[in-house]
NUROFI-484583 format. One record per atom (N, C-alpha, C): x, y, z; atom name; residue in one letter; residue number from 1. Coordinates in Angstrom, 3 decimals, always signed. Layout:
N
X,Y,Z,CA,A,NUM
...
END
This chain:
184
-5.870,-11.807,+19.175,N,X,1
-7.531,-10.937,+18.157,CA,X,1
-6.218,-10.749,+16.985,C,X,1
-7.229,-10.442,+16.339,N,X,2
-7.098,-10.039,+15.098,CA,X,2
-5.503,-10.530,+14.324,C,X,2
-5.671,-10.364,+12.566,N,X,3
-4.486,-10.146,+11.954,CA,X,3
-4.087,-8.372,+10.866,C,X,3
-3.495,-7.620,+11.038,N,X,4
-2.552,-6.730,+9.945,CA,X,4
-2.155,-7.153,+9.501,C,X,4
-1.824,-6.576,+8.080,N,X,5
-0.812,-7.251,+7.212,CA,X,5
-1.047,-5.685,+6.975,C,X,5
+0.460,-4.732,+5.903,N,X,6
+0.960,-4.210,+5.177,CA,X,6
+1.902,-4.507,+4.291,C,X,6
+2.201,-3.745,+3.125,N,X,7
+3.092,-4.311,+2.210,CA,X,7
+3.350,-2.749,+1.539,C,X,7
+4.588,-2.743,+1.484,N,X,8
+4.819,-1.717,+0.297,CA,X,8
+5.275,-2.505,-0.883,C,X,8
+4.678,-1.352,-2.082,N,X,9
+4.812,-1.829,-4.411,CA,X,9
+5.332,-1.423,-4.826,C,X,9
+6.278,-1.652,-4.913,N,X,10
+7.336,-1.734,-6.212,CA,X,10
+7.913,+0.000,-6.260,C,X,10
+6.796,+1.126,-6.329,N,X,11
+6.732,+1.850,-6.267,CA,X,11
+7.062,+2.846,-4.987,C,X,11
+7.052,+2.707,-4.014,N,X,12
+6.846,+2.671,-2.600,CA,X,12
+5.972,+3.356,-1.429,C,X,12
+5.001,+2.329,-2.408,N,X,13
+3.713,+3.146,-1.666,CA,X,13
+2.800,+2.177,-0.757,C,X,13
+2.495,+2.462,+0.266,N,X,14
+2.407,+2.140,+1.453,CA,X,14
+0.542,+1.229,+1.079,C,X,14
+0.643,+0.085,+1.370,N,X,15
-1.011,-0.813,+1.476,CA,X,15
-1.431,-1.100,+2.981,C,X,15
-2.081,-1.675,+3.634,N,X,16
-2.483,-2.192,+4.823,CA,X,16
-3.720,-2.367,+5.474,C,X,16
-4.194,-3.273,+5.608,N,X,17
-5.494,-4.326,+5.778,CA,X,17
-5.324,-4.439,+7.311,C,X,17
-7.074,-5.395,+6.997,N,X,18
-6.956,-6.277,+8.717,CA,X,18
-8.401,-6.903,+8.672,C,X,18
-8.633,-7.353,+9.985,N,X,19
-9.573,-8.277,+9.646,CA,X,19
-11.233,-7.180,+10.761,C,X,19
-12.280,-7.583,+10.985,N,X,20
-13.120,-6.828,+11.573,CA,X,20
-13.793,-7.974,+12.771,C,X,20
-13.361,-8.867,+13.474,N,X,21
-13.186,-9.413,+14.549,CA,X,21
-12.937,-9.221,+14.661,C,X,21
-13.499,-8.711,+16.787,N,X,22
-12.949,-8.702,+17.996,CA,X,22
-12.676,-10.049,+19.147,C,X,22
-11.665,-10.165,+19.308,N,X,23
-11.244,-11.379,+20.475,CA,X,23
-12.493,-12.437,+20.959,C,X,23
-13.401,-11.288,+21.429,N,X,24
-14.487,-11.601,+21.795,CA,X,24
-15.747,-12.780,+20.360,C,X,24
-15.523,-12.545,+19.726,N,X,25
-16.033,-13.163,+18.065,CA,X,25
-16.750,-12.144,+18.025,C,X,25
-16.938,-11.698,+18.602,N,X,26
-18.099,-9.927,+17.794,CA,X,26
-17.443,-9.835,+16.311,C,X,26
-18.179,-9.518,+15.514,N,X,27
-17.713,-7.995,+14.194,CA,X,27
-18.405,-6.477,+15.276,C,X,27
-17.971,-5.722,+14.616,N,X,28
-17.784,-3.872,+15.348,CA,X,28
-17.495,-3.361,+14.047,C,X,28
-18.357,-1.856,+14.022,N,X,29
-17.306,-1.341,+13.404,CA,X,29
-17.105,-0.559,+12.862,C,X,29
-15.819,-0.392,+14.067,N,X,30
-14.871,-0.257,+14.303,CA,X,30
-13.726,-0.738,+13.415,C,X,30
-12.468,+0.171,+12.780,N,X,31
-11.841,-0.418,+11.970,CA,X,31
-11.108,-1.191,+12.408,C,X,31
-9.796,-1.674,+12.482,N,X,32
-8.538,-1.985,+13.518,CA,X,32
-7.609,-0.460,+12.654,C,X,32
-7.176,+0.058,+11.129,N,X,33
-6.778,+0.654,+10.257,CA,X,33
-6.437,+1.937,+10.170,C,X,33
-5.994,+2.852,+10.553,N,X,34
-6.522,+4.474,+9.893,CA,X,34
-5.363,+4.882,+9.731,C,X,34
-5.682,+6.643,+8.647,N,X,35
-4.766,+7.066,+7.536,CA,X,35
-4.441,+8.738,+9.060,C,X,35
-3.053,+9.056,+9.628,N,X,36
-2.661,+9.737,+9.749,CA,X,36
-1.919,+10.255,+9.077,C,X,36
-2.695,+11.095,+7.891,N,X,37
-1.609,+11.900,+7.150,CA,X,37
-1.299,+11.108,+6.031,C,X,37
+0.080,+11.344,+5.840,N,X,38
+1.420,+10.460,+5.162,CA,X,38
+1.212,+9.230,+5.764,C,X,38
+0.563,+8.234,+7.158,N,X,39
+1.010,+7.251,+7.596,CA,X,39
-0.359,+6.532,+7.705,C,X,39
+0.559,+5.254,+7.686,N,X,40
-1.214,+4.113,+7.837,CA,X,40
-0.503,+3.446,+8.890,C,X,40
-1.387,+3.263,+9.616,N,X,41
-1.747,+1.908,+11.217,CA,X,41
-2.939,+1.227,+11.215,C,X,41
-1.926,-0.207,+11.638,N,X,42
-2.760,-1.100,+12.113,CA,X,42
-2.796,-1.543,+13.667,C,X,42
-3.664,-1.614,+14.045,N,X,43
-3.104,-2.781,+15.110,CA,X,43
-4.516,-3.338,+16.005,C,X,43
-3.410,-4.035,+17.235,N,X,44
-3.957,-4.968,+17.730,CA,X,44
-4.079,-4.930,+19.352,C,X,44
-4.668,-5.936,+20.714,N,X,45
-4.139,-5.808,+21.328,CA,X,45
-5.682,-5.512,+22.071,C,X,45
-5.696,-4.010,+21.619,N,X,46
-6.608,-3.013,+22.537,CA,X,46
-7.414,-2.748,+21.227,C,X,46
-8.233,-2.130,+21.069,N,X,47
-9.285,-0.648,+20.920,CA,X,47
-8.834,+0.039,+20.762,C,X,47
-9.388,+0.381,+22.796,N,X,48
-8.721,+2.316,+23.403,CA,X,48
-7.332,+2.478,+22.913,C,X,48
-5.915,+1.309,+22.798,N,X,49
-5.089,+2.389,+22.757,CA,X,49
-5.171,+2.309,+20.979,C,X,49
-5.727,+1.820,+19.494,N,X,50
-6.025,+2.456,+18.623,CA,X,50
-6.889,+3.678,+18.768,C,X,50
-7.668,+3.940,+19.458,N,X,51
-8.247,+4.885,+19.130,CA,X,51
-8.057,+5.989,+19.893,C,X,51
-6.774,+6.104,+20.798,N,X,52
-5.974,+6.793,+20.571,CA,X,52
-4.332,+7.274,+20.000,C,X,52
-4.542,+6.400,+19.202,N,X,53
-3.939,+6.577,+18.243,CA,X,53
-3.596,+7.376,+16.884,C,X,53
-4.887,+6.953,+16.896,N,X,54
-6.342,+7.622,+15.569,CA,X,54
-6.675,+9.074,+16.231,C,X,54
-7.124,+9.209,+17.194,N,X,55
-8.034,+9.881,+17.377,CA,X,55
-7.360,+11.115,+18.730,C,X,55
-6.317,+10.733,+19.160,N,X,56
-5.509,+12.350,+20.174,CA,X,56
-3.613,+11.842,+19.714,C,X,56
-3.197,+10.982,+19.304,N,X,57
-1.923,+10.962,+18.513,CA,X,57
-1.427,+12.164,+18.096,C,X,57
-0.628,+13.114,+18.397,N,X,58
-0.400,+13.955,+17.164,CA,X,58
+0.866,+13.839,+16.957,C,X,58
+1.086,+13.859,+15.708,N,X,59
+2.174,+13.306,+14.877,CA,X,59
+3.751,+14.128,+15.132,C,X,59
+4.394,+13.800,+15.055,N,X,60
+5.577,+14.932,+15.449,CA,X,60
+6.173,+15.228,+14.401,C,X,60
+6.642,+16.348,+13.669,N,X,61
+6.986,+17.004,+12.632,CA,X,61
+8.348,+16.633,+12.332,C,X,61
+8.761,+15.827,+10.915,N,X,62
+9.595,+15.049,+10.772,CA,X,62
+10.256,+16.387,+9.965,C,X,62
+11.767,+16.738,+10.485,N,X,63
+13.200,+17.531,+10.223,CA,X,63
+13.233,+17.263,+9.099,C,X,63
+13.703,+18.357,+7.621,N,X,64
+14.152,+17.931,+6.806,CA,X,64
+15.296,+16.871,+6.611,C,X,64
+16.766,+17.244,+7.597,N,X,65
+17.371,+16.641,+7.491,CA,X,65
+17.211,+15.201,+8.778,C,X,65
+16.876,+15.096,+9.043,N,X,66
+16.309,+13.966,+10.111,CA,X,66
+16.036,+12.104,+9.079,C,X,66
+16.386,+11.145,+9.135,N,X,67
+16.263,+9.890,+8.617,CA,X,67
+15.116,+9.619,+9.578,C,X,67
+14.620,+8.396,+8.679,N,X,68
+13.081,+8.255,+9.319,CA,X,68
+13.053,+7.357,+10.054,C,X,68
+14.262,+6.036,+9.673,N,X,69
+15.037,+5.908,+11.660,CA,X,69
+14.283,+6.656,+12.932,C,X,69
+15.834,+8.005,+12.321,N,X,70
+15.956,+8.792,+14.198,CA,X,70
+14.025,+9.143,+13.969,C,X,70
+13.393,+9.692,+13.442,N,X,71
+12.168,+10.067,+13.415,CA,X,71
+11.699,+9.433,+14.371,C,X,71
+11.921,+7.992,+13.318,N,X,72
+10.634,+6.764,+14.162,CA,X,72
+11.208,+6.310,+15.605,C,X,72
+12.639,+6.562,+15.871,N,X,73
+13.180,+5.173,+16.884,CA,X,73
+12.960,+6.248,+18.381,C,X,73
+12.944,+7.720,+18.073,N,X,74
+13.063,+8.688,+18.812,CA,X,74
+11.415,+9.821,+19.083,C,X,74
+11.965,+9.652,+17.685,N,X,75
+10.395,+10.979,+18.085,CA,X,75
+9.079,+10.752,+17.918,C,X,75
+8.842,+9.667,+17.411,N,X,76
+7.720,+8.763,+16.625,CA,X,76
+7.104,+7.847,+18.164,C,X,76
+7.852,+6.676,+18.699,N,X,77
+8.192,+6.408,+19.533,CA,X,77
+7.684,+6.983,+20.880,C,X,77
+8.089,+8.038,+21.086,N,X,78
+8.413,+9.628,+21.971,CA,X,78
+6.995,+9.812,+22.636,C,X,78
+6.299,+9.934,+21.245,N,X,79
+4.973,+11.059,+21.677,CA,X,79
+3.816,+9.171,+21.792,C,X,79
+4.656,+8.092,+20.824,N,X,80
+3.170,+6.873,+21.276,CA,X,80
+3.103,+6.998,+23.258,C,X,80
+4.322,+6.535,+23.287,N,X,81
+4.884,+6.586,+24.752,CA,X,81
+4.040,+7.462,+25.998,C,X,81
+3.912,+9.367,+25.332,N,X,82
+3.227,+9.995,+26.373,CA,X,82
+1.991,+9.808,+26.238,C,X,82
+1.452,+9.628,+24.969,N,X,83
-0.542,+9.617,+24.938,CA,X,83
-0.517,+8.037,+25.512,C,X,83
+0.243,+7.160,+25.803,N,X,84
-0.186,+6.261,+25.393,CA,X,84
-0.383,+5.865,+27.803,C,X,84
+1.131,+6.604,+28.446,N,X,85
+1.192,+6.463,+29.203,CA,X,85
-0.250,+7.748,+29.753,C,X,85
-0.078,+9.041,+29.292,N,X,86
-1.318,+9.542,+30.089,CA,X,86
-1.974,+9.262,+29.715,C,X,86
-2.803,+8.213,+29.094,N,X,87
-4.032,+8.422,+28.809,CA,X,87
-4.427,+6.515,+30.094,C,X,87
-2.999,+6.373,+30.826,N,X,88
-3.805,+5.189,+31.127,CA,X,88
-3.508,+3.253,+30.320,C,X,88
-2.960,+3.840,+29.794,N,X,89
-2.973,+2.472,+28.422,CA,X,89
-1.666,+1.806,+28.448,C,X,89
-0.751,+2.267,+29.409,N,X,90
+0.372,+1.678,+29.131,CA,X,90
+0.324,+0.923,+30.713,C,X,90
+0.943,-0.372,+30.710,N,X,91
+1.734,-1.168,+31.934,CA,X,91
+2.594,-1.375,+32.166,C,X,91
+2.865,-0.331,+33.319,N,X,92
+4.330,-0.416,+33.599,CA,X,92
+4.659,-1.216,+35.400,C,X,92
+5.399,-2.671,+34.830,N,X,93
+5.740,-3.872,+36.285,CA,X,93
+7.312,-4.016,+36.659,C,X,93
+7.646,-3.319,+36.754,N,X,94
+8.910,-3.971,+38.002,CA,X,94
+10.268,-2.508,+36.914,C,X,94
+9.045,-1.589,+37.031,N,X,95
+9.745,-0.488,+35.948,CA,X,95
+10.025,-1.088,+34.384,C,X,95
+9.265,-1.539,+34.010,N,X,96
+9.304,-1.800,+32.483,CA,X,96
+7.783,-1.158,+31.780,C,X,96
+7.864,-0.700,+31.130,N,X,97
+6.213,+0.036,+30.008,CA,X,97
+6.119,-1.558,+29.284,C,X,97
+4.800,-1.911,+28.729,N,X,98
+3.855,-3.073,+28.284,CA,X,98
+2.867,-1.753,+27.525,C,X,98
+2.447,-2.097,+26.443,N,X,99
+1.873,-2.119,+25.364,CA,X,99
+1.176,-2.637,+24.158,C,X,99
+1.024,-2.345,+23.129,N,X,100
-0.272,-3.207,+22.442,CA,X,100
+1.108,-3.419,+20.712,C,X,100
+0.480,-4.227,+20.199,N,X,101
+1.643,-4.390,+19.211,CA,X,101
+0.565,-3.563,+17.760,C,X,101
+1.495,-2.770,+16.850,N,X,102
+0.837,-2.267,+16.577,CA,X,102
+2.042,-2.030,+14.764,C,X,102
+1.326,-1.999,+13.863,N,X,103
+2.240,-1.432,+12.187,CA,X,103
+2.480,-0.614,+12.135,C,X,103
+2.868,+0.564,+11.338,N,X,104
+3.326,+1.303,+11.199,CA,X,104
+3.443,+1.927,+9.308,C,X,104
+3.210,+1.772,+9.162,N,X,105
+3.495,+2.095,+7.114,CA,X,105
+3.663,+3.576,+6.795,C,X,105
+5.089,+3.753,+6.848,N,X,106
+5.048,+5.399,+5.805,CA,X,106
+6.817,+5.263,+5.677,C,X,106
+6.468,+6.487,+4.526,N,X,107
+8.157,+7.006,+3.933,CA,X,107
+8.067,+5.427,+2.998,C,X,107
+7.648,+4.587,+2.545,N,X,108
+8.112,+3.220,+1.530,CA,X,108
+8.668,+1.607,+2.924,C,X,108
+8.223,+2.625,+4.471,N,X,109
+8.976,+1.512,+4.711,CA,X,109
+7.800,+1.168,+6.321,C,X,109
+7.759,-0.098,+6.355,N,X,110
+7.059,-1.224,+7.500,CA,X,110
+8.050,-0.867,+9.035,C,X,110
+7.278,-0.448,+9.843,N,X,111
+8.052,-0.637,+11.054,CA,X,111
+6.343,-1.279,+12.337,C,X,111
+6.642,-2.363,+12.817,N,X,112
+5.894,-3.170,+13.692,CA,X,112
+6.227,-2.608,+15.475,C,X,112
+5.427,-2.092,+15.661,N,X,113
+5.473,-1.800,+17.388,CA,X,113
+5.532,-2.911,+17.915,C,X,113
+6.465,-3.131,+18.971,N,X,114
+6.114,-4.523,+19.723,CA,X,114
+5.876,-3.580,+21.097,C,X,114
+4.911,-4.442,+22.378,N,X,115
+4.733,-4.246,+23.654,CA,X,115
+5.573,-3.924,+24.507,C,X,115
+7.075,-3.767,+24.149,N,X,116
+8.034,-2.784,+24.522,CA,X,116
+7.819,-1.371,+24.020,C,X,116
+7.377,-1.148,+23.139,N,X,117
+8.501,+0.099,+22.664,CA,X,117
+9.328,+0.115,+22.081,C,X,117
+9.603,-1.137,+21.697,N,X,118
+11.043,-1.054,+20.109,CA,X,118
+10.867,-1.780,+19.062,C,X,118
+11.185,-0.746,+17.862,N,X,119
+10.167,-0.734,+16.926,CA,X,119
+10.913,-1.657,+15.576,C,X,119
+10.935,-2.937,+15.381,N,X,120
+11.216,-2.843,+13.454,CA,X,120
+10.991,-3.020,+12.284,C,X,120
+11.865,-3.504,+11.543,N,X,121
+11.670,-2.173,+10.346,CA,X,121
+11.104,-4.031,+9.495,C,X,121
+10.515,-3.803,+8.732,N,X,122
+10.320,-4.805,+7.692,CA,X,122
+11.087,-5.180,+6.802,C,X,122
+12.090,-6.149,+6.798,N,X,123
+12.707,-5.548,+5.456,CA,X,123
+12.459,-6.739,+4.362,C,X,123
+11.020,-7.650,+4.104,N,X,124
+10.912,-7.817,+3.178,CA,X,124
+9.912,-7.146,+2.274,C,X,124
+9.690,-5.793,+2.733,N,X,125
+8.682,-5.086,+2.331,CA,X,125
+6.949,-5.247,+2.362,C,X,125
+6.629,-6.152,+3.913,N,X,126
+5.662,-6.671,+3.595,CA,X,126
+6.115,-6.935,+5.609,C,X,126
+5.309,-7.079,+6.351,N,X,127
+5.328,-7.542,+7.610,CA,X,127
+3.470,-7.755,+8.367,C,X,127
+3.041,-8.031,+9.375,N,X,128
+1.740,-8.520,+9.539,CA,X,128
+1.959,-8.794,+11.288,C,X,128
+0.966,-8.191,+12.655,N,X,129
+1.275,-8.910,+13.172,CA,X,129
-0.215,-8.664,+13.338,C,X,129
-0.565,-9.774,+15.434,N,X,130
-1.895,-9.763,+15.533,CA,X,130
-1.694,-11.696,+15.216,C,X,130
-2.515,-12.332,+16.383,N,X,131
-2.836,-14.089,+15.903,CA,X,131
-2.362,-14.204,+14.849,C,X,131
-3.052,-13.993,+13.618,N,X,132
-2.420,-14.397,+12.973,CA,X,132
-1.827,-13.956,+11.162,C,X,132
-0.669,-13.466,+12.788,N,X,133
+0.827,-12.782,+11.837,CA,X,133
+1.246,-14.171,+10.972,C,X,133
+2.005,-15.367,+11.219,N,X,134
+2.634,-16.432,+10.709,CA,X,134
+2.123,-16.918,+9.152,C,X,134
+0.155,-17.068,+9.036,N,X,135
-0.480,-17.407,+8.203,CA,X,135
-0.449,-15.888,+7.264,C,X,135
-0.499,-14.871,+7.699,N,X,136
-0.939,-13.714,+6.849,CA,X,136
+1.064,-13.532,+5.929,C,X,136
+2.268,-13.826,+7.179,N,X,137
+3.146,-13.125,+6.223,CA,X,137
+3.618,-14.393,+5.377,C,X,137
+3.700,-15.706,+5.258,N,X,138
+4.139,-16.432,+4.778,CA,X,138
+2.902,-16.164,+3.141,C,X,138
+1.687,-15.788,+3.971,N,X,139
+0.766,-15.599,+1.971,CA,X,139
+1.189,-14.531,+1.639,C,X,139
+2.108,-13.525,+1.873,N,X,140
+3.089,-12.281,+1.425,CA,X,140
+3.966,-12.776,+1.228,C,X,140
+4.271,-13.412,+0.982,N,X,141
+6.191,-13.847,+0.861,CA,X,141
+5.745,-14.803,-0.637,C,X,141
+5.018,-16.088,-0.220,N,X,142
+4.702,-16.560,-1.455,CA,X,142
+3.624,-15.834,-2.675,C,X,142
+3.058,-14.512,-2.517,N,X,143
+2.366,-14.149,-3.678,CA,X,143
+3.090,-12.716,-3.891,C,X,143
+4.240,-12.657,-3.007,N,X,144
+4.959,-11.410,-3.740,CA,X,144
+6.107,-12.125,-4.411,C,X,144
+6.762,-13.096,-4.519,N,X,145
+7.283,-14.194,-4.891,CA,X,145
+6.340,-14.408,-6.274,C,X,145
+5.511,-14.866,-6.283,N,X,146
+4.741,-15.069,-7.464,CA,X,146
+4.262,-13.976,-8.203,C,X,146
+4.468,-12.815,-8.394,N,X,147
+4.434,-11.407,-8.212,CA,X,147
+3.085,-11.922,-8.747,C,X,147
+2.106,-11.803,-9.737,N,X,148
+0.741,-11.893,-10.300,CA,X,148
-0.869,-10.679,-9.516,C,X,148
-0.456,-10.400,-8.219,N,X,149
-1.629,-9.668,-7.885,CA,X,149
-1.219,-8.889,-7.088,C,X,149
-2.392,-7.535,-7.262,N,X,150
-1.695,-5.784,-7.550,CA,X,150
-2.114,-6.599,-5.119,C,X,150
-1.345,-5.300,-4.818,N,X,151
-1.495,-5.332,-2.985,CA,X,151
-2.751,-4.819,-2.487,C,X,151
-4.150,-4.462,-2.789,N,X,152
-5.363,-4.922,-2.486,CA,X,152
-5.391,-6.662,-2.227,C,X,152
-5.163,-7.457,-3.005,N,X,153
-5.257,-8.692,-3.200,CA,X,153
-4.625,-9.774,-2.543,C,X,153
-2.461,-9.001,-2.627,N,X,154
-2.566,-9.780,-1.796,CA,X,154
-2.891,-10.170,-0.049,C,X,154
-2.771,-8.697,+0.298,N,X,155
-3.212,-8.584,+1.111,CA,X,155
-4.410,-8.934,+2.344,C,X,155
-5.856,-8.978,+0.858,N,X,156
-7.198,-9.300,+1.430,CA,X,156
-6.460,-11.465,+1.435,C,X,156
-6.148,-11.849,+0.282,N,X,157
-5.722,-12.649,+0.284,CA,X,157
-4.894,-13.042,+2.317,C,X,157
-4.075,-12.265,+2.347,N,X,158
-3.552,-12.411,+3.261,CA,X,158
-4.258,-12.345,+4.571,C,X,158
-5.041,-11.647,+4.686,N,X,159
-6.171,-12.147,+5.533,CA,X,159
-6.892,-12.962,+5.354,C,X,159
-7.422,-13.394,+4.374,N,X,160
-8.584,-14.575,+4.000,CA,X,160
-8.108,-16.197,+4.508,C,X,160
-6.398,-16.096,+4.776,N,X,161
-6.048,-17.458,+4.529,CA,X,161
-5.244,-17.166,+5.955,C,X,161
-5.290,-15.678,+7.104,N,X,162
-5.608,-16.272,+8.783,CA,X,162
-6.147,-16.491,+8.741,C,X,162
-7.538,-16.066,+8.876,N,X,163
-8.831,-16.128,+9.144,CA,X,163
-9.542,-17.326,+9.139,C,X,163
-9.147,-17.947,+7.881,N,X,164
-9.573,-19.911,+7.397,CA,X,164
-9.019,-20.692,+8.591,C,X,164
-7.842,-20.311,+9.397,N,X,165
-6.941,-19.984,+10.489,CA,X,165
-6.796,-20.766,+11.433,C,X,165
-7.446,-19.555,+11.789,N,X,166
-6.606,-18.602,+13.467,CA,X,166
-8.385,-18.442,+13.557,C,X,166
-8.545,-18.608,+15.214,N,X,167
-10.422,-18.747,+15.113,CA,X,167
-9.724,-16.749,+15.251,C,X,167
-9.269,-16.395,+15.822,N,X,168
-9.552,-15.166,+16.381,CA,X,168
-9.827,-14.545,+15.311,C,X,168
-9.468,-14.359,+13.570,N,X,169
-9.412,-13.830,+12.382,CA,X,169
-10.952,-13.799,+12.177,C,X,169
-11.618,-12.739,+11.962,N,X,170
-12.230,-13.158,+10.832,CA,X,170
-12.952,-11.895,+9.929,C,X,170
-14.116,-11.822,+9.851,N,X,171
-14.825,-10.848,+9.472,CA,X,171
-14.574,-10.191,+7.526,C,X,171
-15.550,-9.065,+7.815,N,X,172
-14.914,-8.383,+6.442,CA,X,172
-13.632,-7.592,+6.890,C,X,172
-12.549,-8.207,+5.033,N,X,173
-11.232,-7.026,+5.364,CA,X,173
-11.734,-5.637,+4.745,C,X,173
-10.853,-4.775,+5.830,N,X,174
-10.371,-3.896,+4.929,CA,X,174
-9.448,-3.390,+4.791,C,X,174
-9.221,-2.291,+4.202,N,X,175
-8.551,-1.871,+3.134,CA,X,175
-8.023,-0.420,+3.274,C,X,175
-6.811,+0.275,+3.701,N,X,176
-6.164,+1.082,+2.957,CA,X,176
-4.823,+1.600,+1.965,C,X,176
-4.507,+2.575,+1.071,N,X,177
-3.547,+2.748,+0.516,CA,X,177
-3.197,+3.655,+0.650,C,X,177
-2.012,+4.512,+0.186,N,X,178
-1.121,+5.907,+0.315,CA,X,178
-1.282,+6.035,-1.601,C,X,178
-1.859,+5.046,-2.198,N,X,179
-1.988,+5.415,-3.778,CA,X,179
-2.453,+6.546,-4.071,C,X,179
-2.040,+6.904,-5.063,N,X,180
-2.989,+8.658,-4.626,CA,X,180
-4.014,+8.504,-5.720,C,X,180
-4.184,+7.374,-6.901,N,X,181
-5.120,+6.963,-7.484,CA,X,181
-5.859,+6.116,-6.956,C,X,181
-5.986,+5.525,-5.649,N,X,182
-6.970,+4.374,-5.656,CA,X,182
-7.849,+4.597,-4.779,C,X,182
-8.940,+4.474,-5.059,N,X,183
-10.273,+5.149,-4.146,CA,X,183
-10.553,+4.631,-2.517,C,X,183
-10.032,+4.980,-1.924,N,X,184
-10.074,+5.440,-0.997,CA,X,184
-12.084,+4.539,+0.049,C,X,184
END
């Protein structure tokens, strides 16, 4: 289901977009992207997981001397793990915990939470997840090299292209940014 795409612009500002189609081909008002303080999050896999992240996740406080990597790999993951486990959104099989996939855009970085609770930090300044991931990443790579479009237009084009080729991606493209002058 879905396509979530994110990028960090040359000023270190985060941007994220998503489609609005469910895996059952229905359009819903629910957005798969949201803001938690200065962090943007976009999810795939489960609306319930996303609703818990949006409405119940208490973002841990980052210490002044703590690197973004240490904060994300330790404090953030532990908070997500506890939330999803407590609320029945974690599959445990043979002592292996599994959740869904989502993107986190914070402090000029993009992280992809994988289903095994590992985090990968995007090296290209953009990333995507969901069934349209490959198309979105290819479009973002090309558009970034061309340098002709702004972040919102790049992300919209990436989601629209994924929707053209992936049946489980479609509907209205929703967008959020951490840009101070950007109308949300």
